[in-house]
GUTOR-862039 format. One record per atom (N, C-alpha, C): z, x, y. Coordinates in pm, whole numbers, plus 32768, in hexadecimal, padded with zeros to 4 digits. Layout:
N
ZXY ...
END
This chain:
476
8A1880F27CE3 89FF81307D66 89AB81AE7D54 893881B17D92 88E082257D88 88FB82837DFE 890983017DE1 891883647E4B 88B583D57E32 886183EE7E95 8801845B7E8D 87F484957F19 885584E87F3B 886485147FC5 882C85A07FDF 87C585C37F91 878286437FA7 86ED862E7FB9 86AD86927FF4 861C86948001 85E486F17F94 856586DC7F72 852387347F12 84C0878C7F5E 84E2880B7F6F 849388677FC0 847F88EA7F74 840389147F6B 83E089947F2C 8414899E7E9C 8408892F7E54 842B892F7DC7 84BF891E7DA8 851189007E0D 85A188F37DF6 85DA887C7E43 864788457E0C 869387DF7E54 86F688257EB0 86EA88087F31 873C884D7F95 877C87E77FF3 87EC880F8030 882F87B8808F 87DC87AA810E 87E087338147 87A0871F81CA 87F287678235 87AF87988299 87F787DE8305 885087818355 883886FF834C 888B86A18399 891286898358 891A869A82D3 899386788286 89B885E48295 8957859182C1 896F850182D1 891E84B4826A 894584358257 890083E281F5 88D7835D8233 887C831981EC 884D82948211 886C8236819F 88A481C481BE 88C281608157 884481118133 883780F380B3 87C880A28080 8801801E804E 87C47FAF8078 87F97F2A805C 87AB7EE87FEB 87F47EAC7F8D 87B77E587F25 87977DD07F63 87177DAA7F6F 86F57D2E7FB6 871E7CAF7F6D 873B7CB97EEC 87677C437EA2 87FA7C247EB6 88487C8B7ED8 88D97C797EE8 89097C937F77 88B47CD27FC8 88D57CFA8052 89447D628056 895A7DA77FE7 89C37E0E7FE1 89847E987FD6 89D27EFF7FF5 89A37F887FED 89917FAF7F5B 89197FDE7F3A 88FE80067EB0 88F9809D7EA1 88F880E77F10 88F081777F07 88E081BA7F8D 88DB823E7F8B 88C7828C8006 886182FA7FEC 881B831F8058 87B9838C8053 87D283EA80C9 8796845E80C3 87A584BF812F 8760848D81AF 87A084A7821F 8766848882A2 8724850782D6 86A0851082C2 8658858A82E0 864B85A98373 862986258390 861C86568419 8595869F8429 857786BF84A6 84FF870E84C0 85098797847D 858187CE8478 859388508435 8571884683A0 859887D68360 857287C082D4 84DA87BF82C6 849887798322 84058774831F 83CA87FE8330 8400884C838D 83CD88D483A4 83D689288325 8445891B82DD 845589678261 83F1893A81F7 83DC88B881F0 837E8884818E 82EE88AD81AE 82CB88AA822D 824588D38256 823089678239 829589B78253 82898A478238 82758A6081A3 82BD8A168150 82AD8A2680BF 822089FD8093 81EE898E80C9 8168896180A6 80FD89C180D9 811489F8814D 80B48A578187 80A98AD58130 811A8B0380FE 81198B7A80A7 80CF8B5D8024 80D98AE27FF4 809C8AC07F75 80078AA07F82 7FD98A877FFB 7F548A4C8010 7EE18A9B7FD5 7ED28B187FFA 7E5B8B647FD0 7E538B707F39 7EC28B947EFA 7EC28BA17E69 7EA28B1C7E25 7EDD8AB17E59 7EC58A2E7E1C 7E358A007E31 7E008A187EA7 7D7689F37EC5 7D158A367E65 7D358AB07E3D 7CDA8AFF7DEB 7CF08AF17D55 7D4F8A9D7D2D 7D648A897C9D 7CE98A487C5F 7CC58A6E7BE6 7C548A2E7BA3 7C6A89987B95 7BFE894E7B9A 7C0788BC7B8D 7C5088947B0E 7C3488D97AA2 7C7488B87A21 7D0B88C87A29 7D39892A7A75 7DC989407A83 7E0A88CC7ACE 7DC7889C7B36 7DFE882A7B80 7DF987AB7B2A 7D9187A07ADB 7D85872E7A81 7DF4872F7A18 7E1087A279E3 7E7E87AE7982 7F04878B79C4 7F1587B67A41 7F8F87967A8B 7F9F87007A9A 7F3286BC7ABE 7F37862A7ACC 7F5685E87A46 7F21861F79DC 7F3E85E67958 7FD185F57934 800C86677958 809C86797940 80ED86147991 80C185FA7A0C 810585967A5F 80FD850D7A1C 808884EB79E8 8077846B79A1 80DB845F792E 80E784C978E1 814184C4786D 81D384BD7896 81F9850778FD 82848502792C 82A2847A796D 8240844279B1 824E83BF79F0 826C83547986 8225835A7918 823C82FA78AC 82CB83017878 8303837A7873 838C838B7842 83F38346789C 83D08332791A 842F82F8797A 841382647994 83CC8225793B 83A481997950 841B813F7970 84818143791D 84F580EB7933 8538810879B8 8547818779DA 858781AD7A58 853881797AD0 84B581857AC9 846081577B39 846980C07B48 846280787ADA 846A7FE67ADF 84EF7FB97B19 855B7FF67AED 85E07FD07B1F 85EF7FEE7BB3 85BD80617BDE 85C880877C6C 857D80257CC4 850380027CA0 84B37FA97CF2 84EE7F1C7CF4 851E7EEF7C81 855D7E6B7C7C 85D67E667CD9 86227ED17CDD 869C7ED47D2E 867E7EE97DC2 86257F447DE5 86137F657E72 85AF7F0A7EB9 854B7ED87E71 84E77E807EAE 85077DED7E97 85517DD07E2C 85697D447E0A 84F77D087DBB 84A37D5B7D83 84337D2C7D32 84657CF97CAC 84367C847C7D 845D7C577BF7 843D7CC37B8E 84947CD07B2D 84897D3E7ACE 84007D437A8A 83CB7CCE7A66 83477CCE7A25 82DC7D067A82 82E27CE27B03 82817D147B64 82967DAA7B7D 83137DD67B79 832F7E657B8A 82EC7EB77B1E 82DE7E7A7AA7 829C7EC07A39 82057EB17A3E 81D67E347A45 81467E1B7A36 80F57E457AAF 81317E457B23 80E97E6D7B9D 811A7EF37BD2 81987EFD7BF7 81C87F747C3D 81C67FF17BE5 82037FE97B71 8201805C7B16 817280807AF0 8124801B7AC9 809D80347A97 8042806D7B02 805080427B7E 7FF980767BE9 800B810D7BF9 8087813B7BF4 809E81CB7BFF 805D82167B8D 806C81E37B16 803182237AA1 7F9882257AAB 7F6081B77AD8 7ECE81AB7AE3 7E9682117B45 7ED882237BB8 7EA1827E7C1D 7EA583107BF0 7F1183397BB1 7F1683C37B7F 7EAD83D77B11 7E9F83737ABA 7E3D837C7A4E 7DAF837D7A84 7D9583297AE7 7D0E831E7B1F 7CE5839F7B66 7D4083DB7BB1 7D2184597BF5 7D0584C77B8F 7D5684CA7B27 7D3F852B7ABB 7CB4851A7A80 7C8E849E7A62 7C0D84857A21 7B99849B7A82 7BB084817B02 7B4584957B65 7B1985267B6D 7B7485827B49 7B5386117B4E 7AF5863C7ADD 7ADD85E47A7C 7A8286067A0F 79F7862C7A43 79C985E27AA7 794285FC7AD9 793D86027B72 79AE86237BB0 79B0862D7C43 796E86B17C6D 790F86A97CC7 78C1871E7CF1 790287627D6A 794F87CC7D50 798988197DBE 7926887F7DF5 78BA889B7DA9 785688FD7DD7 77CA88C47DC1 777288E37E1F 76E788B67E15 768A89237E49 762A894A7DFA 75C889AF7E23 7554896B7E6A 7530899D7EE2 74BC896E7F2B 746A89E77F55 73FB89F87F14 73AB8A6E7F2F 73FA8AEB7F0F 74018B467F70 744E8BC17F5D 74DE8BB37F8E 75058B3B7FB2 758A8B267FEB 75E38AD47F8E 76648AD77FAC 76C78A907F5B 771E8A3A7FB5 772B89BB7F8F 778689617FD6 780489547F82 7876896B7FC1 78F789697F7C 795189017FBC 799488B37F69 79FB88587F97 7A8288907F6D 7ADC88A07FCD 7B5F88DB7FAE 7BCE888F7FF4 7C46889A7FBB 7CB988527FF0 7CCC88698084 7CE887FD80CE 7CEE8804815F 7D6588548192 7DD0885B8144 7E4688A48170 7EC3884E816D 7F29887B81B1 7FAB883681B1 7F9887A781E5 7FC887488197 7FB386BB81B5 8037866F81B8 8047861D821E 80BB85C58226 8098853C81F0 80EA850A8196 80D78485815A 814A842B8185 812B83BF81C8 8191835F81F2 817182DA81B0 81CC82AA815B 81AE82378105 820A81C18124 81DD81478104 822680CD8128 828780A080BC 82D1803580DB 833780058080 83037F9E801C 82917F5E8037 826B7EEA7FE5 82347F0E7F5B 81FD7F887F4C 81CE7FB77ECA 81FD80477EB8 8279805B7E8D 82B680E17E8D 827381467E30 822C81177DC8 81E481767D72 814E81757D90 811681027DA7 808580F77DBC 8057814D7E32 808D81357EA7 805E817A7F1E 8086820D7F1F 80F2822D7EDA 811E82B87ED2 80C883067E6F 80B482CC7DF9 806983127D90 7FD783237DB2 7F9C82C17DF6 7F0D82CC7E16 7EF483417E74 7F51835C7ECE 7F4283CC7F2B 7F6184517EE5 7FCE84547E9B 7FF484CF7E56 7F8784FA7DF4 7F56849C7DA5 7EF384BD7D3F 7E7484F67D7D 7E4684B87DEA 7DCB84E67E2B 7DDE85707E69 7E5185867EA9 7E6B86077EE9 7E7486767E7F 7EBA865B7E12 7EC486BE7DA7 7E3C86DD7D6B 7DEB86767D55 7D66868B7D1D 7D0F86DE7D7A 7D2286CC7DFD 7CD387157E60 7D0287A47E74 7D8087BE7E55 7DB888437E6B 7DFF88517EEF 7E3987E47F20 7E8387E67F9F 7F1887D17F85 7F6F88297FB6 800088157FA9 802F87AA800B 809F876A7FEC 80CA86F58038 815E86F8805C 817B86AC80C4 8205868580E5 820685ED80E6 825685B1808E 825E85208082 82D784EC80CE 82C084858122 832E843C8160 832383A98137 8374837F80D6 837082F280AE 83C1829B810D 83B5821980FC 840081BB814E 849681C48131 84E781B08197 857981B08183 85A88130813F 855480C7813C 857A804D80F5 856C805C805E 850780A78033 84F080B57FA2 84D881497F7F 853E819D7F8C 8529822C7F77 853D825D7EE7 8581820D7E94 85AC82447E14 853B82547DAF 84D581FE7DB7 846182127D60 841D82967D81 841782B97E02 83DC83397E2B 843083AF7DFE 84B3839E7DFD 850C84087DCE 84F684207D38 84E383B47CEC 84C383C37C5E 843D84087C4E 83DB83E67CA2 835A842B7C9E 836B84C17CB7 83C484E47D13 83DF85717D2D 841585B57CB0 846D85717C69 84A485A87BED 843785B57B82 83DD85547B7F 836B855A7B23 831485D47B40 82F785E77BC1 82A186577BEA 82E686DD7BCE 836886E37BE7 83B2875D7BC9 83AC877B7B33 83BF87157AE1 83BD87287A4F 8331874D7A1D 82CB87307A6D 8241874B7A44 821687DA7A60 826C88287A9D 824B88B27AB8 81E788C67B28 81E7886D7B8A 8191887F7C00 81C188FA7C4C 816589517C78 818E89CC7CBC 81E889B27D36 82428A0E7D50 829D8A037DC1 824F89F07E43 827E89957E94 8241897F7F17 81CE891E7F18 819389017EA4 812288A57E9D 814F88157EB9 81C887F47E8D 8200876F7EA9 8288877F7EEB 829B87387F59 831B87387F9F 833C86A87FC7 83BA86847FBF 83E985FE7FE2 84528608804F 843A85C480BF 849C85BF812B 84B7852D814D 852F8500812C 85588478814F 858D847581DE 858583FF821B 85B883F082A3 856E838382EF 85958370836B 8559830B83BF 84CB833183E6 847482CD83ED 83EB82E78413 83DE8320849E 843482F284F9 842F83218583 844E83B5858E 849283EC8528 84B2847B8527 845084C784CD 844A84A0844E 83FB84EC83EC 836584D68402 833E845A8416 82B0843F8430 827F848384AD 82D084808517 82AB84C48594 82A2855B857F 830385938537 830586248522 828C865184D2 82658605846D 81F18629841C 8170861D846C 815F85AD84B0 80E1859584F6 80D385EC8573 81408629859F 813A86828614 813C871585EE 814F8733856E 815F87BF8545 80D888078544 80D0887B8585 804E88C18590 801688F4850C 806A890384A5 803A89368425 801688C883C1 8026884C83EA 7FFA87DB8397 7F6987BD83BB 7F1387C08357 7E8387AF836E 7E55871E8363 7EA586CB831E 7E7B86418306 7EF585E882FA 7EE7856C832A 7F4D85058316 7F0E849082CE 7F4F84668261 7F2583EE8219 7F9783898221 7F7A8317825C 7FE382B5827B 7FBB822B824C 801981E38212 800A815481F5 807F810B8233 806180A48281 80CB805A82C2 809680048334 80E87FF38399 80CA7F978406 80677FD28469 80267F7A84B4 7FCA7FA5851D 80117FFD8584 80877FD385AE 80CD801B8619 80F180A985ED 812580B78573 8149813D8542 80CC8190852A 8062815084F8 7FE5819884E2 7FA981CB8563 7FB3817A85CC 7F8081A2864E 7FCC821B8684 804F821B866E 80A0828C869E 807D830C8652 806D830085CF 804683758580 7FBE83AA85AC 7F63834F85CB 7EDE837885F7 7EE583C0867E 7F38838C86D9 7F4783CD875C 7F828459874C 7FEC846486FB 802984E886E6 7FC5854886A7 7F7C85178643 7F1F856C85FA 7EA985998650 7E87854986B3 7E14856A8708 7E2D85E4875F 7EAC86088773 7ECB867887CA 7E9786FC8795 7E8E87088710 7E52878286D9 7DE787608670 7DAB86E98680 7D3386C28635 7D4786C2859D 7DBA86918572 7DCF867D84E3 7D70861084B0 7D4D861C8431 7D0B85AA83F3 7D73853E83DA 7D4984C283EA 7DA5845283D7 7D6683ED8377 7DB283C48314 7D8C835882BB 7DF482E982C9 7DC8827382ED 7E248205830A 7E00818A82B8 7E6281538273 7E5180D28230 7EB78075826E 7E87801982C1 7EE07FC98315 7EE37F3782E7 7EEF7EDC8344 7F077E52831F 7E8A7E0482FA 7E9F7D8482DC 7E327D2C82B9 7E537C9B82D8 7DED7C4E82E2 7DF97BBB82EF 7D847B7F82A3 7D857B988220 7D0E7B8481CF 7CED7AF081BB 7C6D7ACD81C7 7C417A4381AF 7C1D7A2E811C 7C3879B780EC 7C0B798C8067 7BB07914807D 7B2E7929806D 7ACD78BD8083 7AB678757FFE 7AE077F87FF9 7ACC77A37F85 7A4E77507F9E 79EC77597F45 7971770E7F55 797F76807F1C 791E762B7F3B 792D759C7F1B 790B75797E8A 78E575DE7E3A 78C175C27DAF 792875F67D4B 79A076157D7A 7A0676507D24 7A4F75E67CD3 7A9376137C6B 7AF975C27C2A 7B7275C97C85 7B94755A7CC4 7BFB755A7D2E 7C8275877CF9 7CA4755B7C81 7D2575837C48 7D2B761B7C35 7CC176557BFF 7CBB76E67BEC 7CC0772E7C72 7C7776FB7CD4 7C74773B7D59 7CFD77387D9B 7D4376C97D8E 7DC876BD7DCB 7E2B771D7D8A 7E2577297D06 7E7D77877CC0 7E6278167CEE 7DE278387CF7 7DBC78BF7D20 7DE978DC7DAF 7DCE787D7E08 7DEC78927E96 7E8278A17EAE 7ED2784F7E6D 7F63785A7E81 7F9878DD7E47 7F6479067DD2 7F9179847D95 7F7579FA7DF1 7F0279FB7E33 7EDF7A697E8C 7F2F7A667F0E 7F8179FF7F21 7FD979F87F96 80687A227F72 809E79ED7F04 812C7A047EE6 81487A817E94 80E17ABF7E5B 80F67B357E09 81467BA07E54 81A57BDF7E0F 81FE7C447E4B 82477C0C7EC5 826C7B8D7EBC 82B07B447F29 825C7B427FA8 81D97B4A7F99 81807B49800D 817A7BCC8057 81BE7C318024 81C67CB38068 81557D0D8036 80DB7CE38055 80627D278025 80017D31809A 7FCF7DA980B3 7F787DBD8126 7EF47D72811A 7EC37D5E809F 7E457D18808E 7E587C8A805B 7ECE7C508073 7EE77BC6804B 7E827B68808D 7E547B048041 7DF07AA58075 7E367A3280BB 7E6D7A4E8131 7EC479EE8173 7E7A798581C6 7DF9799B81E0 7DA979338223 7D4D78F581B9 7D6B78798192 7D1E7835812B 7CBB77D6816E 7C3B77F28161 7BD277A381A0 7B9477458139 7B9F76C38154 7B6D766080F4 7B0D7600813A 7AAA75CD80F0 7A50756A812C 7A9974E68144 7A7174A081AE 7AAE741E81CE 7AA873BE8157 7A3F73CA8108 7A27736A809C 7A91736D802E 7ADA73DD8020 7B4073E37FB6 7BCD73F37FF1 7BDC73DC8072 7C5A73F980B6 7CD273B48073 7CCC73328064 7D4172E98032 7D6473137FA4 7CFF731E7F4F 7D1973457EC4 7D4F73D37EBC 7D14742E7F09 7D4174B97F05 7DD274C57F36 7DF274837FA3 7E79748C7FD9 7EDF74587F76 7EBF73EA7F33 7F1D73B37ED2 7F3274147E5D 7EC4744F7E2C 7ECF74B07DBF 7F1A752E7DEB 7EFD755F7E64 7F4175D77E96 7FD675BC7EA7 7FF875467ED8 8084751F7EE9 80CC75217E62 808E74E77DFD 80CB74E67D78 80E075747D45 807E75C87D58 808A76527D28 80F5769F7D72 80F976927DF6 815B76DE7E43 81E876AD7E26 81F8762C7E0F 827E75F67DF3 82AC76187D65 825176477D12 827776707C8A 829B77057C83 828A774D7CF2 82AB77DB7CF5 834277EC7CE2 836878407C84 83F578567C65 842B78C87CBA 848878A87D12 84C479097D6E 855379217D44 857979A17D35 860479B87D0E 86227A487CEF 86947A5B7CB0 86C87ADF7C8D 865E7B307C43 86377BA37C77 85CD7BF07C36 85F07C257BAC 86707C227B88 86987C4F7B03 86937BDF7A9B 86807B647AC9 86747AF57A6B 85E57AEA7A39 85D47AB979C0 85507AAE7984 84FE7A3F79C6 847C7A5279C2 841B79EC79EB 841F79C97A7F 844D7A257AD1 84477A0F7B61 83BF7A3C7B97 838579EC7BF0 83057A107C2D 83187A6C7CA5 837A7A4C7CF7 83957AA17D6B 842C7AB07D81 84517B207DBD 84DB7B387DE1 84EB7B2C7E78 85497B747EB1 855F7B6E7F41 84F97BC37F8C 84F67BB28010 84B17C118065 85047C91806A 84CB7CFC809C 85087D80808C 85837D9580E3 858E7D4E8155 85FA7D6B81B3 86187CF3820C 86887CF9824E 86AC7C9182AF 86437C8B831E 86167D00834A 85B17D0583B4 85317CBC838A 85067CD2830E 848E7C8F82DE 84A57BFA82CE 851B7BD4829E 853E7B468292 85357B018319 85717B3E837E 85707B038405 84E37AFA843D 84917B5F8421 84077B5E8452 83B97AEA8415 83C77AD58393 837F7A698350 83B179E18380 843579D48392 846A795783C8 8430793B8453 841F79A484A1 83E679948526 835679628520 8309799384C1 827F796684B3 827878D58485 82CF78AF8428 82D1782483FA 82F277C6846E 835377ED84BF 8375779B8533 830177948595 82BD780485A8 824B78088602 81DC77AB85D0 81C677A7854D 8162774C8516 818376BB8532 820176988522 822D7610853E 821C75F285D3 824B764E8627 8245763986B8 81B7762F86ED 8159767586AE 80CE767486DF 807C760286A6 80BA75AD8654 80787532862B 8037753185A3 804A75998551 8017759584C9 806975328477 802D74F78412 8071749683BE 80B874DE834A 813B74CD8342 8188750C82D7 817B74B98258 813D74F281F3 812674AB8175 819B74BB8115 81CE7534810C 8242754F80B7 828575CF80E7 830475E180BE 834D765780EA 838D76418171 838276A481C8 83BB7698824D 842E76F68266 847D76D682CA 84EA772E82F5 855F772D8292 85AD77998297 862577A28244 860977DB81BB 867577E6816E 866C781F80E8 865E77B1807F 862577D2800D 861E776F7FA1 86AA77427F78 86B476C97F49 873576927F21 877676E87EB4 87F677077EC8 884177557E67 883277EB7E74 87E778177EDA 87D278A77EED 87FE78D07F79 887C78BC7F94 88AE78DA801A 88C7796F802F 88DC79B97FC4 88F07A497FCF 88717A907FA2 88407AE97FF4 87C17B2B7FDA 87597AFC803D 86F07B4A804E 868C7B2E80B6 86197ADA807D 863E7A6A8042 85DB7A128003 859F79B3806A 851D7996805B 84DA793680B1 849578CD805C 8475785E8099 842E77F48054 8397780F8059 835578127FE5 82C3781A7FE8 828A77A58038 823577C38098 821277638100 817B7751810D 815276D58123 80C576B7813E 80BA766981C1 805F76948216 80387649828E 7FA7761D827E 7F8A75A382A6 7EFF757782B1 7EE275578344 7E67752D835F 7E3C751083E9 7E5575898443 7E3C75FD840B 7E4F76798457 7DCF769A84A2 7DDE76BD851F 7D6F76EE856F 7D717786856B 7CFC77C38567 7CF678548559 7D30789F85D0 7D4A7857863E 7D88789686B3 7E21788F86B0 7E597849864F 7EEB78418645 7F2478C78619 7FA078DF863F 7FE2795D861E 7FE479778588 8001790F8539 800B792284A9 7F847943846A 7F16792884B1 7E92794B847E 7E6279D184B2 7EA27A04851A 7E747A808559 7EC67AFA8531 7F497AE7851C 7FA17B598506 7FCD7B638474 7FE37BE08449 800F7BF783C0 80A17BCE83B2 80BD7B718357 81447B3B8347 81957B8B82E3 81577BB98279 81987C05820E 82077BB481CC 81E57B3A81AC 823D7AE18162 81E87A768121 821F7A2380C9 81D079C1807C 81AE794580CE 815779588131 813278ED818D 809A78DE818E 8069786A8162 7FD9784D815B 7FAE77F881D3 7F3E781E820F 7F0377D0827B 7E7E7797824B 7E7477138242 7DF976D38215 7DA576AA828D 7D2A76DB828F 7CCB76C082FB 7C51767D82BE 7C20761282FA 7BAC75CD82C4 7B2D75F6830E 7ABC75EA82C6 7A3A76098303 79D475A082D6 796775978323 78FE75368304 7885757682C1 785F75ED82EF 77EC763382B7 781376C0828D 77C276FA8237 77DF77808207 77DA77E58279 777D77D582D4 7775782F8347 77F37826839D 782877AD83AB 78A5779C83F7 791877E383AF 791B77D8832B 7985781B82DE 797F78B282F1 790878E982EE 78F8797A8300 792379A3838C 7900795483EF 79287973847A 79C079728488 7A00790E844D 7A9279068453 7AD0797D840B 7A9C799D8395 7AD37A0B8345 7ACD7A8F8391 7A5E7AA783D6 7A4C7B26841D 7A8C7B2884A7 7ABD7AB584D5 7AFC7AAD8559 7B8D7ADB8551 7B9D7B5C853B 7C227B9A852D 7C177C2D8550 7C877C668579 7C8A7CF68595 7C8B7D498515 7CAB7D0684A4 7CBC7D4D8427 7C3E7D4783D1 7C397D9D836C 7BC97D9E8310 7BE97DEB8293 7C5C7DCE8257 7C847E1881DF 7C437DDF8162 7C497D5A8154 7C177D1D80DA 7BE27C9280F9 7B8D7C6080A2 7B5D7BD880AA 7B517BA1801E 7B577B1C8012 7B527ADB7F8F 7AF17A677F96 7AA97A507F29 7A5079DD7F22 7A5179A67E95 7A4F79207E8A 7A4578DF7E08 79DB78737E10 797F78757DB0 7916780F7DAC 78BE78227D31 786B77BE7D16 781277C07CA2 778477E77CC6 775877C57D3F 76D077E27D69 76C378767D8E 767778BF7D3D 766D79507D4F 763A79767DDA 75D7792D7E09 759C794D7E8B 7603793E7EFB 765078D37EF8 76B578BD7F60 772779237F56 775179417EDB 77BB79A47EC9 778F7A2C7EFE 77157A527EDF 76E27AD37F0E 76D17AD47FA5 76A97A637FDD 769C7A5A8070 77237A7580B3 778B7A39807E 78117A4D80B6 783C7ADE80A4 782F7B12802B 785B7B9A800E 78157C018067 77947BEE807D 77497C4B80D2 776D7C3D8165 77977BC6818F 77AF7BAD821E 783C7BD2824B 789D7BD381EF 79277BEC8217 793A7C7C8244 79827C8D82B2 799C7D1182EA 7A227D4382B5 7A1D7D7F8240 7A977DB08200 7A727E1C819B 7AD47E72817D 7ABB7EE28124 7AB17EBD8092 7AEF7E4E8069 7AE87E207FDE 7AD27D897FDD 7A7A7D5B7F86 7A637CCC7F76 7A7D7CA87EE5 7ADB7C507ECE 7AFE7C237E47 7AB07BA37E29 7A587BA97DC7 7A007B3A7DA6 7A317AF47D28 7A527A757D36 7A817A257CC4 7AF07A6B7C76 7B527A9E7CC0 7BCC7ADB7C8B 7BB67B617C45 7B3F7B9A7C51 7B227C1B7C11 7B547C8B7C6B 7BC57CC67C45 7C037D2D7C98 7BC27DB67C88 7B667DC47C28 7B217E437C18 7B727EA97BCB 7B4B7F287BD9 7B887F967B8F 7BC47FFB7BF0 7C22804F7BC1 7C6880AA7C1D 7C15811E7C51 7B9781297C28 7B4381917C5F 7AF581617CD9 7B0780E27CFF 7AC380AC7D74 7B1080CF7DF3 7ACA80E87E61 7B0F810E7EDE 7B5E809B7F18 7BCF80BC7F57 7C2480587F97 7C4580868024 7C2E80308085 7C4A804F8110 7C0B7FE58167 7C1E7FF081EA 7BF87F81823F 7B987F9E82B1 7B617F3182E6 7B137F328362 7B747F1883D7 7B437F30844E 7B887F0984CB 7C1A7F3984CD 7C777EE184F1 7D037F0B84FE 7D477F248478 7D007F0D840C 7D3C7F228388 7D3B7FB3835C 7CFD800C83A9 7D0F80988389 7C9580EF8391 7CA9816A8363 7C4381D28363 7C49821882DB 7BD68229829C 7BD18273821E 7BDE821981A5 7BD582558130 7BDC820D80B1 7C3882558050 7C7682067FF8 7CCB823B7F8E 7C96820C7F07 7CD4823C7E9C 7CB5821B7E11 7C4082707DDE 7C5282A87D66 7BE982EC7D1E 7BAB83607D6B 7B2983757D56 7AE583E57D95 7ADE83D77E2C 7AD7835C7E60 7AD883497EF1 7B5C837A7F2D 7BC983637EE6 7C4A83937F17 7C52842A7F18 7C1B846C7EB3 7C1C84FE7EAE 7BCC85377F23 7B5B84FA7F43 7B0685297FB1 7B5485318035 7BB384D7804A 7BFF84D580C7 7C4D855680DE 7C72859A8072 7CC68611807B 7C7686938073 7BF3868A8088 7B9D86FE807A 7B58872380FD 7B4687A58112 7AEF87D9817B 7A6E880A813A 7A03880B8187 798188368152 795888B98195 7936891B8144 790E899F8175 788289C08142 782C89ED819A 77A58A188174 77A18AB28174 77848AEC80FF 77758B7D80F1 76DF8B9C80F3 76AD8BBE8168 761D8BCB817D 75EC8C51814A 75868C4B80F5 754F8CC580BA 75A78D00804D 75FE8CAF8013 765E8CE07FAE 76178D227F38 75A18CEB7F14 75578D217EA0 74DF8D777ECA 74D68D977F4B 745D8DD87F7E 745E8E6E7F6A 74CC8EA77F40 74D08F3B7F35 750F8F637EB0 
END
């Protein structure tokens, strides 16, 4: 049983003013695994005040000093590897191997990448007799999701620290313990008081308090469209900068010259990874009519070979969904797919055989999906693939772009000209070509309803900076 019923404010662990707690559920067992503090607006006010006091000094620290601080965080983070893996496995239900190779590693990568980006990041630029300066934007609220407890948290923290902006972090109440370990890592790294603050609690309270607070200069949020819209509305009242990484309904365009077996393996993996709880999951699989039957058979074989079970057991591909609410939502989408006339190839309603306890779902494939069906339009956040067929490449591109989202796109093919045509035409912030995920210094973010701004590497640092022109700085 994990208990962490304090907030981290101004360099110290302190009691929440509510004196109340929130239970955290283990999704594999459906039992209470721990409790966290139930934060209040007063807690937020204290954290903002601490960050505000730290702001000017932190903004003015030499770049090398912030780089050294990030390096200390990297080293302390490594020391907590086992703790982080165990926390994520327990609170998210991620298989232990995935908790290490993806979740733990993503956090490490983002802190390391921000540190290295400062090697040649230009905070000052001379133009004629004037000087252009980039400086930390100020007190920033970070609201992070449950599906990647280290990735989405570390990418924001690392960029803010590199920029010189103090933060208040509000992690998800479903997966808070990885963030609490991060707080301990940051404390052990000797980060100045007030530069990092952690306030646990409900989004409707803490997120609202941060995005409405007059001394918060920026909000960085990853999560749902509805919550992002609310944060944007609150932030607009005093013109805060807003960075939003929201949902996706990413297309995977399979061309007609692929190795069908390889394409099916790739497409299914990009659907079920992390139990399908991935914002850039390639859940709309677009295939040419000419390979439909062969592709569906191969995809069915691959999806039915996915190992679903206890995340603490070896060789599991996916564990449970994060919560009962998420389980019910995914079941609702599967039923909607059946009701709207899509052909159920494998999976479907209910839990996998032998897994009655825990929020486990059956990895599912639908074919004969129309792009106007609910399962093709809305983000499901579960291991549900929608196969859509096309006749021409132009039709495939039209279908792929016929969505409110634009976070990511995927293409697989051998003909360079056709692959490049697709990659250039897709309306999305990232395009994965032939499974090449790129490097962590590349920008990540979306078009349209998928968000505003970019994260990762130097692009992420830029989000936390203001630009000042000192005119005539060298003229006298």
